[in-house]
C-alpha positions as CSV (number, residue, x, y, z in Angstrom):
1,M,24.3,5.9,-25.6
2,A,21.7,6.0,-22.8
3,K,20.6,9.4,-21.6
4,S,21.0,10.4,-18.0
5,P,17.8,10.5,-15.9
6,E,17.8,14.3,-16.1
7,E,17.9,14.3,-19.9
8,E,15.7,11.3,-20.6
9,H,12.5,13.3,-20.9
10,P,11.7,17.0,-21.6
11,H,10.4,18.1,-18.2
12,K,12.6,18.5,-15.2
13,A,11.7,16.8,-12.0
14,F,13.2,16.6,-8.5
15,G,12.9,14.1,-5.7
16,W,14.9,11.9,-3.4
17,A,16.4,8.6,-4.5
18,A,18.1,5.6,-3.2
19,K,21.4,5.2,-5.1
20,D,22.6,1.8,-3.8
21,T,21.7,-1.1,-1.5
22,S,22.3,1.0,1.6
23,G,18.8,2.3,0.9
24,I,19.9,5.8,2.0
25,L,18.0,8.4,0.0
26,S,19.4,11.8,-1.2
27,P,18.3,14.6,-3.5
28,F,18.0,13.6,-7.1
29,H,17.3,15.4,-10.4
30,F,15.6,13.6,-13.2
31,S,12.8,14.2,-15.8
32,R,9.3,13.3,-16.7
33,R,7.7,12.7,-20.1
34,D,5.5,15.0,-22.0
35,N,1.8,14.9,-21.1
36,G,0.3,12.7,-23.8
37,V,-3.3,12.7,-25.0
38,E,-4.3,10.1,-22.3
39,D,-2.1,11.5,-19.6
40,V,-2.5,13.6,-16.5
41,T,0.3,15.7,-15.0
42,I,0.1,15.8,-11.2
43,K,1.7,18.1,-8.7
44,I,2.4,15.8,-5.7
45,L,1.2,17.0,-2.4
46,Y,1.7,14.0,-0.2
47,C,3.3,10.5,-0.5
48,G,3.0,7.7,2.0
49,V,6.0,5.6,3.0
50,C,5.2,1.9,2.5
51,H,7.2,-1.0,3.9
52,S,7.7,-2.0,0.2
53,D,9.7,1.2,-0.2
54,L,12.1,0.1,2.5
55,H,12.4,-3.4,1.0
56,A,13.0,-2.0,-2.5
57,A,15.4,0.7,-1.5
58,K,17.6,-1.9,0.2
59,N,17.2,-4.5,-2.6
60,E,15.8,-7.0,-0.1
61,W,13.8,-8.7,-2.9
62,G,16.7,-8.8,-5.3
63,F,15.4,-6.8,-8.3
64,S,16.0,-3.2,-7.4
65,R,17.5,-0.8,-10.0
66,Y,19.3,2.4,-9.0
67,P,18.8,5.3,-8.8
68,M,15.4,4.6,-7.5
69,V,12.7,7.2,-6.4
70,P,10.3,5.2,-4.2
71,G,6.7,6.1,-3.4
72,H,3.4,4.6,-4.6
73,E,0.9,6.3,-2.2
74,I,0.5,9.6,-4.0
75,V,-2.0,12.4,-3.5
76,G,-1.8,15.5,-5.6
77,L,-3.4,18.1,-7.8
78,V,-4.0,17.8,-11.6
79,T,-2.0,20.5,-13.4
80,K,-2.4,19.4,-17.0
81,T,-4.7,16.9,-18.9
82,G,-4.4,15.4,-22.3
83,S,-6.9,16.0,-25.1
84,N,-8.6,12.6,-24.5
85,V,-9.0,13.0,-20.7
86,M,-12.6,13.7,-19.9
87,K,-13.1,12.4,-16.3
88,L,-10.5,14.7,-14.7
89,K,-9.7,18.4,-14.9
90,V,-7.0,20.8,-13.7
91,D,-7.1,21.3,-9.9
92,D,-8.8,18.0,-9.2
93,R,-7.4,16.2,-6.2
94,V,-6.3,12.8,-7.3
95,G,-4.4,9.7,-6.3
96,V,-1.9,7.3,-7.8
97,G,-1.2,3.9,-6.3
98,V,1.1,1.0,-6.9
99,M,0.8,0.9,-10.8
100,V,0.9,3.4,-13.6
101,N,0.2,1.2,-16.7
102,S,-0.8,-2.2,-18.0
103,C,-1.5,-3.8,-21.4
104,K,-5.2,-2.9,-21.2
105,S,-6.1,-5.8,-23.5
106,C,-5.6,-9.1,-21.6
107,E,-8.3,-11.0,-19.7
108,Y,-7.2,-9.4,-16.4
109,C,-7.4,-5.9,-17.7
110,H,-10.8,-6.6,-19.1
111,Q,-11.9,-7.8,-15.7
112,D,-10.7,-4.6,-14.0
113,L,-7.8,-6.6,-12.5
114,E,-5.0,-4.6,-14.0
115,N,-2.9,-5.4,-10.9
116,Y,-2.6,-9.0,-12.2
117,C,-1.8,-8.1,-15.8
118,P,1.5,-9.7,-16.9
119,Q,2.5,-6.4,-18.3
120,M,1.5,-4.2,-15.4
121,I,4.0,-1.4,-14.8
122,F,4.9,-0.5,-11.2
123,T,4.9,3.2,-10.2
124,Y,8.6,3.0,-9.5
125,N,11.5,0.6,-10.0
126,A,10.1,-0.6,-13.3
127,Q,10.4,-0.1,-17.0
128,N,7.6,1.6,-18.9
129,H,6.4,0.5,-22.3
130,D,8.5,3.2,-24.0
131,G,11.6,1.6,-22.4
132,T,12.2,4.4,-19.8
133,R,12.4,4.0,-16.1
134,T,9.5,4.7,-13.7
135,Y,10.1,7.0,-10.7
136,G,7.8,7.3,-7.8
137,G,6.1,9.8,-5.5
138,Y,9.1,11.0,-3.4
139,S,9.2,13.8,-6.0
140,N,7.5,17.0,-7.0
141,T,5.6,15.9,-10.1
142,I,4.4,12.8,-12.0
143,V,2.8,12.1,-15.4
144,V,0.3,9.2,-15.4
145,D,-2.1,7.6,-17.9
146,Q,-5.6,8.7,-16.8
147,H,-6.8,5.1,-16.4
148,F,-4.4,4.7,-13.4
149,V,-5.5,7.9,-11.6
150,V,-8.3,7.9,-9.0
151,R,-10.4,10.7,-7.6
152,I,-10.0,11.6,-3.9
153,P,-13.4,12.1,-2.3
154,D,-13.9,15.7,-1.1
155,S,-14.3,14.6,2.6
156,M,-11.0,12.8,2.8
157,P,-7.8,14.4,4.2
158,S,-5.0,14.3,1.7
159,D,-2.4,13.1,4.2
160,G,-4.6,10.4,5.8
161,C,-5.8,9.3,2.4
162,A,-2.4,8.7,0.8
163,P,-1.7,5.3,2.5
164,L,-5.1,4.0,1.4
165,L,-3.8,3.9,-2.2
166,C,-1.7,0.9,-1.1
167,A,-2.4,-0.2,2.4
168,G,-6.1,0.5,2.1
169,I,-6.7,-1.4,-1.1
170,T,-4.4,-4.2,-0.1
171,V,-6.7,-5.1,2.8
172,Y,-10.0,-4.1,1.1
173,S,-9.5,-6.3,-1.9
174,P,-9.0,-9.6,-0.1
175,M,-11.9,-8.8,2.2
176,K,-14.2,-8.5,-0.9
177,Y,-12.7,-11.4,-2.9
178,Y,-12.6,-13.9,0.0
179,G,-16.0,-13.0,1.3
180,M,-14.9,-11.3,4.6
181,T,-17.8,-8.9,4.5
182,E,-20.6,-10.8,6.4
183,P,-21.6,-8.8,9.5
184,G,-21.1,-10.7,12.7
185,K,-18.3,-13.0,11.4
186,H,-15.0,-13.0,13.3
187,L,-11.9,-11.5,11.7
188,G,-8.4,-11.8,13.1
189,I,-5.8,-9.3,12.0
190,V,-2.1,-10.2,12.5
191,G,0.1,-7.2,13.0
192,L,-1.1,-3.6,13.8
193,G,1.1,-1.6,11.4
194,G,0.3,0.4,8.3
195,L,-1.9,-2.4,6.8
196,G,-3.3,-3.8,10.1
197,H,-4.7,-0.6,11.5
198,V,-6.6,0.2,8.3
199,A,-7.8,-3.4,8.2
200,V,-9.3,-2.9,11.7
201,K,-11.2,0.1,10.5
202,I,-12.5,-1.4,7.3
203,G,-13.4,-4.7,9.1
204,K,-15.5,-2.8,11.6
205,A,-17.2,-0.8,8.8
206,F,-18.2,-4.2,7.3
207,G,-19.7,-5.2,10.6
208,L,-17.2,-7.8,11.5
209,K,-16.1,-8.8,15.0
210,V,-12.4,-7.8,14.9
211,T,-9.5,-9.2,17.0
212,V,-6.0,-7.8,16.7
213,I,-3.3,-10.4,17.0
214,S,0.1,-9.1,18.1
215,S,3.3,-10.5,19.5
216,S,3.1,-8.2,22.6
217,S,0.5,-6.3,24.6
218,R,2.1,-3.0,23.8
219,K,-0.6,-1.9,21.4
220,E,-3.6,-3.4,23.2
221,R,-5.2,-0.2,24.5
222,E,-4.6,1.5,21.2
223,A,-6.3,-1.3,19.3
224,L,-9.3,-1.4,21.6
225,D,-9.8,2.2,22.6
226,R,-8.6,4.2,19.6
227,L,-9.1,1.9,16.6
228,G,-12.3,0.1,17.8
229,A,-11.2,-3.5,17.7
230,D,-13.4,-5.9,19.8
231,S,-10.5,-7.9,21.3
232,F,-6.8,-8.2,21.5
233,L,-4.8,-11.5,21.4
234,V,-1.1,-11.8,22.3
235,S,0.3,-14.5,20.1
236,N,3.2,-15.2,22.5
237,D,0.8,-16.1,25.3
238,P,0.2,-19.9,25.1
239,A,-2.8,-19.8,27.4
240,K,-4.6,-17.1,25.5
241,M,-3.8,-18.7,22.1
242,K,-5.2,-22.0,23.4
243,A,-8.4,-20.2,24.6
244,A,-8.9,-18.7,21.2
245,F,-8.4,-22.0,19.3
246,G,-10.9,-22.4,16.5
247,T,-12.8,-19.2,17.1
248,M,-12.1,-17.1,13.9
249,D,-13.7,-17.2,10.5
250,Y,-11.0,-15.3,8.8
251,I,-7.4,-14.1,9.4
252,I,-5.6,-11.3,7.5
253,D,-1.8,-11.7,8.1
254,T,-0.1,-8.3,7.4
255,V,3.4,-9.2,8.8
256,S,6.2,-8.6,6.3
257,A,8.9,-10.4,8.3
258,V,9.5,-14.2,8.3
259,H,7.2,-15.8,10.9
260,A,5.3,-19.0,11.7
261,L,1.8,-19.6,10.2
262,A,0.9,-22.7,12.3
263,P,-0.2,-20.7,15.4
264,F,-2.6,-18.6,13.3
265,L,-4.0,-21.6,11.5
266,S,-5.0,-23.1,14.8
267,L,-7.2,-20.0,15.5
268,L,-9.4,-20.7,12.5
269,K,-12.7,-22.5,12.5
270,T,-13.3,-25.4,10.1
271,N,-13.5,-23.8,6.6
272,G,-11.6,-20.8,7.9
273,K,-9.4,-18.6,5.6
274,L,-6.0,-17.1,6.2
275,V,-4.9,-14.5,3.7
276,T,-1.3,-13.3,3.7
277,L,-0.5,-9.8,2.6
278,G,3.0,-9.2,3.8
279,L,6.0,-9.9,1.5
280,P,8.8,-11.5,3.6
281,E,12.2,-11.8,1.8
282,K,12.2,-15.6,2.5
283,P,9.6,-18.3,2.1
284,L,7.3,-19.1,5.0
285,E,6.7,-22.7,6.3
286,L,3.2,-24.0,5.6
287,P,2.0,-26.9,7.7
288,I,-0.4,-29.0,5.7
289,F,-2.2,-31.1,8.5
290,P,-4.3,-28.1,9.8
291,L,-5.4,-27.3,6.3
292,V,-6.5,-30.9,5.4
293,L,-8.0,-31.7,8.8
294,G,-9.9,-28.4,9.0
295,R,-10.7,-27.8,5.3
296,K,-8.9,-24.5,5.8
297,L,-7.6,-22.2,3.1
298,V,-4.4,-20.2,2.9
299,G,-4.4,-17.5,0.2
300,G,-2.7,-14.4,-0.9
301,S,-3.8,-11.1,-2.4
302,D,-2.2,-8.2,-4.1
303,V,-3.6,-4.6,-4.4
304,G,-6.8,-4.3,-6.3
305,G,-7.5,-3.0,-9.8
306,M,-8.4,0.6,-10.6
307,K,-12.2,0.2,-10.3
308,E,-11.9,-1.5,-6.9
309,T,-9.4,1.1,-5.7
310,Q,-12.0,3.9,-6.5
311,E,-14.7,1.8,-4.8
312,M,-12.4,1.4,-1.7
313,L,-11.9,5.2,-1.5
314,D,-15.6,5.9,-1.8
315,F,-16.3,3.2,0.9
316,C,-13.7,4.8,3.2
317,A,-15.1,8.3,2.7
318,K,-18.6,7.0,3.5
319,H,-17.4,5.4,6.7
320,N,-15.0,8.3,7.6
321,I,-12.0,6.0,7.4
322,A,-8.5,7.4,6.9
323,A,-5.0,6.1,7.9
324,D,-3.4,7.3,11.1
325,V,-0.3,9.1,9.9
326,E,2.8,10.8,11.1
327,V,3.6,13.6,8.6
328,I,7.3,14.2,7.9
329,Q,9.4,16.5,5.7
330,M,11.3,15.0,2.8
331,D,14.7,15.4,4.5
332,Q,13.5,13.3,7.4
333,I,13.0,10.2,5.2
334,N,16.1,8.3,6.2
335,T,15.3,8.6,9.9
336,A,11.7,7.5,9.0
337,M,13.0,4.5,7.2
338,E,15.2,3.5,10.2
339,R,12.1,3.8,12.4
340,L,10.0,1.9,10.0
341,A,12.4,-1.0,10.1
342,K,11.8,-1.1,13.8
343,S,8.0,-0.8,13.5
344,D,8.3,2.6,15.3
345,V,5.5,4.4,13.6
346,R,1.8,4.8,14.3
347,Y,0.9,3.8,11.7
348,R,2.1,5.3,8.5
349,F,4.7,7.9,7.6
350,V,3.5,10.4,5.0
351,I,5.8,12.9,3.4
352,D,4.5,16.4,3.0
353,V,6.1,16.6,-0.4
354,A,4.7,20.0,-1.6
355,N,6.1,21.8,1.5
356,S,9.3,19.8,1.6
357,L,10.8,20.2,-1.9
358,S,11.5,23.9,-2.1
359,Q,11.6,25.8,-5.4
360,S,15.3,26.5,-4.9
361,Q,16.0,22.8,-5.2
362,L,14.2,22.4,-8.5
């Protein structure tokens, strides 16, 4: 007979979980495993609220399992280390992102691409190698294999750093892989949300000319004056889109809703690259003529591996890059999810976990 989440492991834990496809979260008692020889136990301080959390909580991708504790943008303090853990010590400030395990032996793991390992284990809504469920960062504590824990640079704020563990690496990895790092080249960024605003900052740090592409002019001043974009393009303005025809070397598309790709392909130069990062619940339509006639490329990209995630954090620390966040308490999460569904956040909700989950609840 299967054990309850609270009895599955020896150490009590507490968080907020979605219990069904309504996606509404409520208090949830469960448990964490013993700290093994390769493990690190972490007291969670902050956890970012990713759009993936909303999709998963509502089962919009079709593979959600309940109860589910979301959260894969975790910053916390080490409280215990296993006997084989040498790179981290108690009280170190660390981060945990989208994954907490992989096979460690396949070609992808050997190339520091654990995120593409067929046996990669997600931080939540997955089954670990021991057969138990993974629960995420909307909780007070987590136990993670040391390989999947990164150091947070001293200069980075904990709240503004948390979203970099998903949003940051999700835009940094394709920039590096697809060669979007050559100073002076022109990068278009579709959507100015959690991913998009970080992409602007990282793109500028690489020395790119950055244009934000949005469906309305509502965020124009913000993009130009606050985030440092070079220009702003309203995709619903035919005249401006026509004027921008064939001017961009690369486009990063961060939109997670179903949308047309054809208008953005027209903005690319010959040999241009469009990389999609959003995960709509339905397929997108891909016109082939613009690709063939312009030798253009449409690609995708997931988060990066652990080595690249640490590289991204160090790069962001060097260039003073952090996410723009709205810090909330845990009991505000359902309102935050409603607002996130309407894109009503600038630009990432982050839960102040440590000050939200009181000891009386544990």
